[in-house]
N, C-alpha and C positions, 0 to 999 in steps of 0.2 A: 717671225714672219717678215718677209721682205716688204718694204714699204710700197704701198700703191696709193695713188691719189684718185679720188672720185668726187663728183659733184653730189651733194646731198642736201635735201631740203630739211632744215632744222627750224621749226617754229616760225615759218614764214621767211626765213633768210637763207642765203646760200653760203655754205661753209665748206672749207677743205677738210676732209676727213682723212686722218693718217692712221692706218692700222699698225698697231705695235704689239701684236700677239706675241706670246712668250716663246714659242718654238719657231726657230728660223727655218725658212725654206731655202732650197739650194745650198744646204749646209754641208755638202760633201767635202769641202775643202776649207774648214773654218780655221781661225787662229786657235792654236792650242795654248791654253794658259794653265800653269800649275802654280798654286800658292801654298806656301808652307808656313803655318802659324805655330809650329812647335816651339819657337822661341818667342812667342807673343808675351809670355810673362817677363821677358827681358826687353819687351817693346821693340822687337825686330821682326818684320814681316819679310819673307823671301818670296820672290816670284821669278818664273821662267816662262817665256813665250816663244812660240814658233810660228812665223809668218810665211805664207806662200808668197814668193816673190819672183821677179824676173831680173836678169842682170841690168845694171844701170843705176842712175840716181834714185834714191829712195829716202823718204822721210817718215819718221814716226813722231807722234805728238802725245803729250801727257794731258789728260783732261783738265781744262782750265775753268770754264764756266759750268757750274754744277746746278742742275735743277733743284729747286728748293732753297739753295743758298742765295740765289739772286745776285751773285757777285763772283768775280774771278778768284775763287778761293782754293783752286786745286793746289794742294800742299807740296809744291815741287821743291821747296827748300829742304824737305826731309826725304827726298828721293836720292838714293845714293847707290854706289856700286854698279852703275849702268855699263853694261858691256854687250857688244854685238859679235856674233860668230856666223860664219858661212864656210862651207866646204872644210869644216874642221879647224879653221883658223880664225883668229880674232880680226874683226873688221873695224877700222878706225871710224869714229863718228865726230862730228862737230856740231856744236849748238848754233842754231840760227841767231845771228847777232841782233835781230829785231824782235823775233818771236822766241822768247827764252824757253818756251814750252815745246819747242821743236828740235828734234835730233836728226841730223842729216848724215847720210853715208852713201857709198857707192857699192852696190851688190856686185861681187866678182862674177866673171864668166863661169857658166856651168852650174851656178848655184840656183836651186829651186826653193830653198827655204832660208830664212834668216832667223837665227835664234837671238833672243834678247834676255839678259838676266838683270835683275835689279833688287835692291832692298829698300824697304820703307822703314824709317825710324820714327816710331810713334812718340810724340812729346810726352813727358811725364806730367806736364801741367799746361794749361792754355797759353798759347803764344800767338803772335800775329799771323804766323804762317800755318797754323794748324791746331787741332785739339787732340787730347789723348784718345786713343782708340783701343787701349789695352791696359789691364792691370795684372797683378800676380795671379788672379783667379778667373778672369774673363777677357773677352775681346769682341769688338764689333768690327767686322770686316766690311768696309765700303770698297767695292772692287775698283773704283776709279783711283784709289790710292796706289794700286799695285799693277797698273797696266799701262801700256802704250797702244796706240792704234794708228793705222795709216793716215797720213795727212790728206785733207781734202776729200775724205769719205764721209758719208752720212751714217750716223750711228745705227739707223735701221737696216743698213745694207751691208754691214760687216758683221760676221757671225763669230762667236766665241764658244769653244768647248772647254769648260773649266773643270779643274780637279783641285781638291783642297785636302790638306793634311792638318790635323789639329792635335794638340797635346793629348797624350794617353789619358784615358779616363774622362775626358771632356765630352760634353754633348753639344749639339748644335741645332739651330732652327733658321729657316729661310723660306722665302716664297718660291725659290727655285725647286724644280722637281728633281729628286735624286734618282739617278739611273742605276748606280752600283756603289756598294760600300765594301771595302776590303782593308787589309793591313797597309795597303799602298795608298789609301786615301779615299775620298768621297768624289765620285764622278757625277756631274750634273748634266742635265739636258743641254743640248746645243741651242743657244739662243742668240738673238741679236745683241749688239753692244748696248743698245737702248735698254733692253730688258735686264741684262747683266748688271749694269750700273744702277738700275732701279730695284735691285734685289739683294740687299745686304745680308750678311750672315752674322748671327749672334751665337757665340760659343763660350762655354765656360765649364768650370769644375762643379758648380752648384746650379743646376738648371731644373726648372719644372715647366710643364706644359698643361694648360687648362682649356678644356673645350667650352667655347662660349656660345655655341649654337648646336647643342646635342641633337643628333638625328636629322639635321637639316642641311640643305645644300644651297649655296656654297658653305663650306666649313669656315669657322672663325676660331682662332686660337690665341691665347695669351701665353707668351713664352718669356719666362723670367730667368735671369741669370744674376747672381749676386756674389759679393765677396765672402759671404757666409751662407751656409745652408739654411739657417733660420730665417734670414731676411729674404731669401728667394721664395719663401712660401707666401702665397697670396691668401689673405683671410677670406673666408666664405662670403662675407658681406661685399668685398671688392669684386669677387667673381659675379655676384648677383647684379651689381651695378653695371659691369661690363656686358653681361648678357642682356640687360635692359637697354644698354647703348646700342647693341646690335639690332635689337627689336625696334628701337626708336628710329634708326637710320632707314630701316625697311619701311616704316610708316611714313617717313619724310620723303624718301626718293622713289620708292616703288621698285626700281631696278638697281641692280648692282653690276659693276663693270670689272669684275675680277673673277678668277677661277676659285680662289680661296683667299683668306686674308689672315695675316699673322701680325699681331702686335709683338714687336721685339723690345723687351724692356730690360735694360742694364741698370742694376741697382748698385751703385758704388759711390763713394766719396772722392774717388780719384779720377772721375771724368766730369767735365763741365755739364751741368743740367741743360738738356736741350732736346729737341725733337726734330726729325726730318721726315717728310712725307715720301711715300713711295706708292705705286699703284696697287700692289697686292700685299703691302706690309708697311710698317713704320718703324723707324729707328728712334727709340725713346731712351733717354738717359736721365736718371734721377738719383738723389742721395740714397745711400744704402737702406736707411730705415724708413723710407717714404711710406711703404704699404702698412707700416705698423706705428706710425707717428701721426696723430691727428693734425698737428700744426703743419707738418710737411705736406700732408695730403691736402689741407686747405689751400696751400699756396700753389699746388700743382694739379688741382682738380680737373682743369679743362685740357690738360696736355693730350691725353689719349683721344678724347673726342675731337680735338682740333686736328690732329694728324689723320684721324680716320676720315673726317669730313673732306680732307684734301684728296682722298681717292676719287671723289666726284668733282670737286672744285680745285683744280690745280694739276690733276693728272688726266682724268677723262676730259674735262673742259679746262682750257688754259688760255690766257690772253695771247693773242697772236705774237706780240713782241717777245714772249717768253718761250714760244714754241720753235726753238732753233733746231737746225738739222744735225748739229753735232755739238761737241763740248768746247769748241774753239771760237765759235761765233758769239759776239757780244749780245747779251740780252737787253731788252728795253723794258724797264720795270715801272713805267709811269702808272700802270693799272694794278699795282700791288694792293691798292685799297679795295679792289674786288677780290683778287686771288687770296690775299692774306686777310683782308678786312672782313669780307663775308664769312670766311672760315673762322676768324676770331669770334665773330658774333655768334655763329652757330656752335662753336666749340663750347662757349659759355652756356648757351641755351640747352644744348644736348647734355651737358653736365648736370643741369637742373632737371631736365626731363627724365634722365636715367637714375636720378636719386642721389647722385654724388654730392650735389649741393642742395641743402634744404632751402625753402623759400627765404628765410632770414639770412642764410649764408650768401645766397645769390645777391640779395639787396645790399649787404655790407660790401661785397666785392664791387658791385656797380657804383655804390656811393664813393668808395675810395678811388676808383678808377676815374669816374667822371669829374669828381671834384678836382683831382690833380690836373686833368686836361683843361678844365675851365680856368685854372689858376696858372697855366704855363705861359710865361712871358714870351717864349720863343715863337708863339703863334702870331705875334705882332709883326714879324718880319718874314717868316717862312710858312707857306701854306702847306696843307696836307699833301697835295699832289707833288710838291717838291721833295718831301721826305721820301716818297716812293721813287721818284725819278733818281734821287741821290742815294738810293738804298745801298749801292755797292760801296759808297763812301762812309755811310753811317753805321753799317754793321760793324760791331767790334770796337766802336769808339769808346773812350773812357767815360766813366760816369760824371767826372768833373765837368761842369758847364752844360750838362744835358738839358736843364730847364730853359736855358737861353739858346743853345744850339738847336734843340729838338732832336730826340732820338728817332728810331723807326716807329713812331707812334701812330702810323697808319693802322697798326694792329688795333690799338685801343680806341682811337678816335673813330675808326670805322664802325666800332660797335654802336656808337651814337648815330652814325649815318644810317646804318642798316636797321637799327631800332626805329629810327624816324621813318624809313621806307615801310617797314612792317606795320607800324601803327597807322600810317597814312593809308595803306591798302585796306586795312580793316575798317578805317573810318569811311573811305569812299565806297566800300561795298557793303556797308552795314553789318560787318562782321562775317560775311559769307566767304571772303577770300583773305589770304594772308601771304606773307613772303614764302611760306611753305609751298604754296601753289606754284610760285615762280621756280623754286628749287626743284620741285618734282618735274616740271615741264622742261626746264633748262638743263638740269644735271642728271635727272633720273630717267624715267621712261622705261623702255624695254631693256632688260639686262643684256649684257654682252661680255665678251672677253675684253681684255685691256685694249683700248684704242684711244686716240687723241683727236679731239674736235676743237680746234682753235676758235676763239671768239674775239669780237671787237666791242667797244662800248656801245655802238649802235645795235649790235645783236642783243646786248643786255637790255637796252632801252626798249627795243621792239618786244622782247619777251615779257618785260614788266607791263608794257601797255596791253598785252594780250590778257593780263590778269586784272589790271585796273588802269583805265585811261588817265594819263597825267603827262605833264611836260617833264619827263624823267631826266632828260639831258640837262635841262636848266636846273632841276632839283639837285643833281649831282655836282654840276659845275659850281653852283653857289656854295656848296659845302666843302668841296675839295680845294677851292681857291679862295676860301675865306680867311681873313686875318682877325676875325673877332670884332668887337671885344668878346672874350669868352668863347667857350666851345659851343657847338650847335646842340642845345639841350631841348629843342622842340619835341623830339620823339620821346624823351623821358617824360616830359610834361603830358604829352598825349597818352602815354601809358598809364597815367594816373598818379605819378609820383614826382617829388621834387627833392632837391638836396637841401638838408638843413645841417647846422653845426651845433654841437653841445660838448660838454666836458667829459662825456662817457667815451672811452676809447673804442674806435671802430674795430670789430672783431677780426676782420680780414687783415687790417693793418697790424693788429697785435700779433697775428700768426706770422706775417712777413717779418716783423721785427725780431721775434723770438727765434726764427729759423735763420735769418740773415745776419743777426747780431749788429743791426744798424738802427739807431734811433732817428726818427724823421719828424722834424718840427715844421714842416713846410707850411702849415696853415697858421702858425704862430710866429716863432722867431724867424723861420725861413731857411733852415739848413738841416742837413743830415750828417751823421757822424758814426763811425765804427765804434762799437763798444770798447771799453778798456780791456786789455788782454787780447790774445789771439792775433790773427793777421791784420795788418794795417791799424793796429790799436790806436784809438783816439783821433784818427785822421778824419778831417772834414771832407765828406764825399762831394757834396754840391751845396751851393748857396743860391737861393732864388733871387734873381735880379730884382731890385726894388724892395726887398724884404727888410724888416728891421735889422736882421743880422748883417745884411749887405750894407745898409746905411751906416752901421757901426764900424765897418771895416773888415768884416770876416770874409775869407776867400777859401776856395777849394784848396786842399793840400796842407792847410794849417793843421795843427793838432790842438785839440781841446784839452786843457790841463786842469782847470778848476772853475767852479761856479760859485760866485759870491764868496771867494776866499777859501773854499773847501774843495779837495780833490774830487773831481767829478765822477758821477755814475749816472746812468739813465734815470734812476729814481730821484737823485739829488737835483738833476736838471728839471724834472717835472715839478718837483716841490718848489723850485725857484719860480717857475712859470706861474704856478698857482698862487704863491705868496705875493707876487708882483701885481696881482689883480687888485688887491686892496692897498697898494702902496704906490706912492709917486716916485719911488726910487727905481732907477734902471737896474736891469739884471747885469751883473758884472761877470764877464767871461775872460778868463786868463787863457791866452792862446800862444802857441809856439809857432813861429814862422821861420823855418830853418834854424839858425843859431840865435834868434832874437825872440824875446817875450814881449807881450803887449796885453794890456787890459782893455777889453772892448765893453762899452756901456750900451746895452741894448734896451731901447725904450719899447716895452710891450706890457700892457696892463689889462688885457682882455682875458687872461687866463688860458686854459687849455681849450683847443677847438678840434673836434674830430667830425668827419662827415658821416651822415646817415641819410637814408631815404625816408620820406614822410608822405603818407597818402594825401592827395589833394582833395579837399572836401568837394563833394558833388560830382567827382569824376569816377568813371568805371575803372576797376583794377584790371587794365589790359595786360600789364606786365605779368601778373600771375597766370592769366590765360595763356600767354605766350610760352611760359615756362612749364606749363602743366604737361604731364606725360600724354603722348598721343597713341602709344601702343599698349596693349594689355600687359598687366604686370607679369614679369617673368618670375617663376618660383623655382 
């Protein structure tokens, strides 16, 4: 649908409402796009476009700033084979010397169309310029990787008619409506560029589709594609959890802002685990065995709930600084602690409400997460708001130095902030209201087709005040601009729980270690290291500033060789930590630093320490009430 602007009253505030319905109007002369994925197993995507043009100077641009990435991540380095044609002859183009995402040419006299051809080379492993989009058995097509569009146009106002060819025998899934299928390819509905980029396609040799809301409208589907047929099968208990998730979002929001919703789940060890939100679908990528491995499931439990929640918070409602008119205008990300932070909070809570996390599993996750945040030295110089403002710099940074640099931890620390808000609302209203009421009013309401309603911090504050009166602006500013000491734990305490440490390993941390093959001693010696064998064997990942290991001279990038004179393993390192509790002798770590060896003497005599949550005597268990299912159980 072509974009139109209108004034709309939303919860006592005035907002700009942008309609971004899927089917474009005035689409009699759209850009024609043909994508050929038949060489996707070789990691080559082919594309051809036909643009309606007039003679004279003309420029096409490659999408640079991508919604959900919050950074200029358009993978232009892997765009290749770019050629333009008009009147049956090749047209020379030149790249703009300032905007490297722009291709300029002169359309010759008499030409009514300009044809552009290009290839996209999918990386085989994560690189700075892009991530893998294909394996030998499956592919995830993000349309922005294989298209150009006219410069200085708004993505709502340029229409695309897309056609796709996939390898023989492969199936596909997408939020786009299919108009026709034949031996020549799959023809989709004509849509705005906004909707096309917002509607990825999952395709593969081993695919299954599961109905998550049988007999109900709108429809919800889980689409799985894996590198093997067995791993593409979703166990019945996982389908039950996702059906409950659909029911829980209905109870939370009331209204849905999509025609149908597709979870697109690629299960492979050859793509980087990740998730990217879209209005009517989500692009989810996990290790191949995830649906059949309890430890992997434990570490990824909140991914699908997180991306699903984004359909309301991030797609339907979005901070005004991220609601840009096209993919070339820079985004302002200072409010990602709302966009991603609120979503992170509810991704975790919805995982619990839907039964993916049992109560004790949720508590172990929160203990591990909150204790890490509370112990992060980077908070002393960088506040949470700056991690959001600097998101485009922090995404993809190396793990080394993360405890001092701070990663994009507005995800996790915002869980604390929104838990604080949730428990405060419950306290102020005597348990009659909660953050759920804010979500229903601000993000839910009457159902609709996809549309965008931008918001500001004042809009959020006003909507919260309609639920429970408070100085919410001061509340948020104190937390997002705080330097500690420690993380804002008031909400955790108000929920009836506190962090304690003992020698029993945290179950969530245990799953993280066993699946990531990294031992983490952050609460004792103060460093993490890759297991012996495998990728980056023995390498020290990060060292916490001020920790015993840091004081002894350990640094990221070194390799751990031995513990107390014996070749190291995770078990041997833990044994040494336990033994040092009753000894005055330091733990000796032999490390390799490039071509040099050194023995570091680490003074630590408090044994193993792992975080857990403990009930606070005399306080109500609000956390369990927050995590309790709100919709009838799905059978």
